[in-house]
C-alpha positions as CSV (number, residue, x, y, z in Angstrom):
1,M,25.2,14.9,4.7
2,A,23.5,17.2,7.0
3,K,23.5,16.2,10.7
4,F,20.6,14.1,11.9
5,K,21.0,12.9,15.8
6,L,18.3,11.8,18.4
7,T,17.4,12.7,21.4
8,E,17.4,9.9,24.3
9,T,13.2,11.1,24.4
10,Q,13.1,10.7,20.5
11,K,15.0,7.2,20.6
12,Q,12.0,6.1,23.5
13,E,8.7,7.5,21.5
14,I,10.4,5.3,18.5
15,E,11.0,2.2,20.1
16,I,7.5,2.1,21.0
17,A,6.2,3.4,18.1
18,E,8.1,0.8,15.9
19,Q,6.6,-2.0,18.1
20,T,3.3,-1.0,18.0
21,I,2.5,0.3,14.7
22,K,1.3,-2.9,12.3
23,Q,2.1,-2.0,8.7
24,I,4.8,-2.3,7.0
25,Q,5.1,1.3,5.2
26,L,5.2,2.7,7.9
27,L,7.2,0.9,9.5
28,K,9.5,1.9,6.9
29,R,9.8,5.0,7.6
30,I,10.6,4.3,11.1
31,Q,13.3,2.0,10.6
32,S,14.5,4.7,8.2
33,I,14.8,7.4,10.9
34,K,16.4,4.8,13.2
35,M,19.2,4.0,10.7
36,R,19.9,7.8,9.8
37,D,20.7,8.3,13.2
38,K,22.9,6.2,13.1
39,G,25.1,7.8,10.5
40,M,23.6,5.5,7.9
41,T,23.5,7.3,3.8
42,N,19.6,7.7,2.3
43,I,21.5,6.5,-0.8
44,M,22.5,3.1,2.1
45,I,19.3,2.8,3.7
46,G,17.4,2.6,0.7
47,D,19.3,-0.3,-1.2
48,I,18.0,-1.4,2.8
49,L,14.4,-0.8,2.9
50,G,14.4,-0.9,-1.0
51,K,13.1,2.9,-1.7
52,S,14.9,5.9,-3.4
53,D,17.0,8.3,-1.2
54,Q,14.9,10.8,-2.7
55,T,11.9,9.2,-0.2
56,I,14.2,8.7,2.4
57,S,15.2,12.3,2.2
58,N,11.5,12.9,2.2
59,W,11.0,10.9,5.1
60,I,13.7,12.7,7.2
61,E,13.0,15.5,6.6
62,R,9.0,15.8,7.0
63,Y,10.1,13.8,10.7
64,R,12.5,16.7,11.3
65,K,9.5,19.1,10.5
66,G,6.6,17.5,11.9
67,G,8.0,15.1,14.1
68,L,6.8,11.5,14.9
69,K,3.1,12.3,13.8
70,S,4.0,13.6,11.0
71,L,5.9,10.4,9.5
72,L,3.2,8.5,10.2
73,E,0.8,10.1,8.7
74,W,-0.9,8.0,6.1
75,N,-2.7,9.9,3.8
76,Y,-2.9,7.1,0.8
77,K,-6.2,7.3,-0.5
78,G,-5.8,5.0,-3.3
79,R,-7.2,5.1,-6.8
80,I,-10.3,5.5,-7.4
81,S,-12.2,2.8,-9.1
82,V,-13.4,3.1,-12.5
83,L,-16.5,0.1,-11.3
84,T,-19.7,2.2,-9.6
85,T,-21.4,0.9,-6.5
86,E,-23.7,-0.1,-8.6
87,N,-21.8,-2.2,-11.3
88,I,-19.9,-3.6,-7.9
89,E,-23.4,-5.2,-6.6
90,K,-24.1,-6.5,-10.5
91,I,-21.2,-8.0,-10.6
92,I,-21.7,-9.9,-7.0
93,Q,-25.9,-10.4,-7.8
94,R,-24.2,-12.4,-11.4
95,H,-21.3,-14.4,-9.6
96,K,-24.9,-15.4,-7.0
97,Q,-26.5,-17.1,-9.6
98,K,-23.8,-18.7,-12.1
99,P,-20.7,-18.0,-10.4
100,F,-17.3,-16.8,-12.5
101,E,-15.7,-20.6,-13.6
102,K,-12.8,-18.0,-14.7
103,A,-11.1,-13.8,-14.4
104,A,-11.4,-13.8,-18.6
105,E,-14.7,-15.0,-17.7
106,L,-14.9,-11.4,-15.4
107,K,-13.1,-9.5,-17.7
108,A,-15.3,-10.5,-20.8
109,Y,-18.7,-9.4,-18.1
110,I,-17.7,-6.5,-17.1
111,K,-16.5,-5.4,-21.1
112,L,-19.6,-6.1,-21.7
113,E,-22.2,-5.0,-19.5
114,F,-20.1,-1.8,-18.3
115,G,-17.9,-0.6,-21.7
116,I,-14.6,-1.1,-19.3
117,D,-11.6,-2.8,-20.6
118,Y,-9.5,-3.9,-17.1
119,H,-6.0,-6.8,-18.1
120,L,-6.9,-9.4,-16.8
121,H,-4.4,-9.5,-13.6
122,W,-6.7,-6.5,-12.2
123,V,-9.8,-9.0,-13.0
124,Q,-7.8,-11.1,-10.6
125,K,-7.6,-8.4,-7.8
126,I,-11.1,-7.5,-8.3
127,L,-12.4,-10.9,-7.9
128,K,-10.0,-11.8,-5.0
129,K,-10.1,-8.1,-3.6
130,N,-13.6,-6.3,-3.3
131,F,-15.6,-9.3,-3.7
132,N,-14.0,-11.7,-1.8
133,L,-14.9,-13.9,-4.8
134,H,-12.7,-16.8,-6.0
135,T,-13.1,-18.9,-9.2
136,K,-12.0,-22.1,-9.5
137,K,-8.4,-23.3,-9.9
138,Q,-8.2,-24.7,-13.5
139,N,-7.5,-28.6,-13.4
């Protein structure tokens, strides 16, 4: 395990960042640096934060090479949706005309209209996240 010790300036910079950052993923990165500074191993840190020791190692190396700015870069863009903007608009219009009663109904609609077969779990996420549409709860 390579030595890792923060300077007082680095500690202050990390404390300020920890108080201002709201994204949990970035907070875990900051916390990993603080724990490593206290002498904890990557395995111990990973167990506490629910990450692999390799992920912790990557974060530590990123911090060593580029500092806090590099550690807090969030380059994750997410997965590109299979549904196009036009597909989404068509779903919203259909929902306005006749609301989808169940996620299974939207799943069937997507399969019929666009030939895309989503798992029901993803259809529920599509309804809530992308369209802010909610199906009625079953009694």
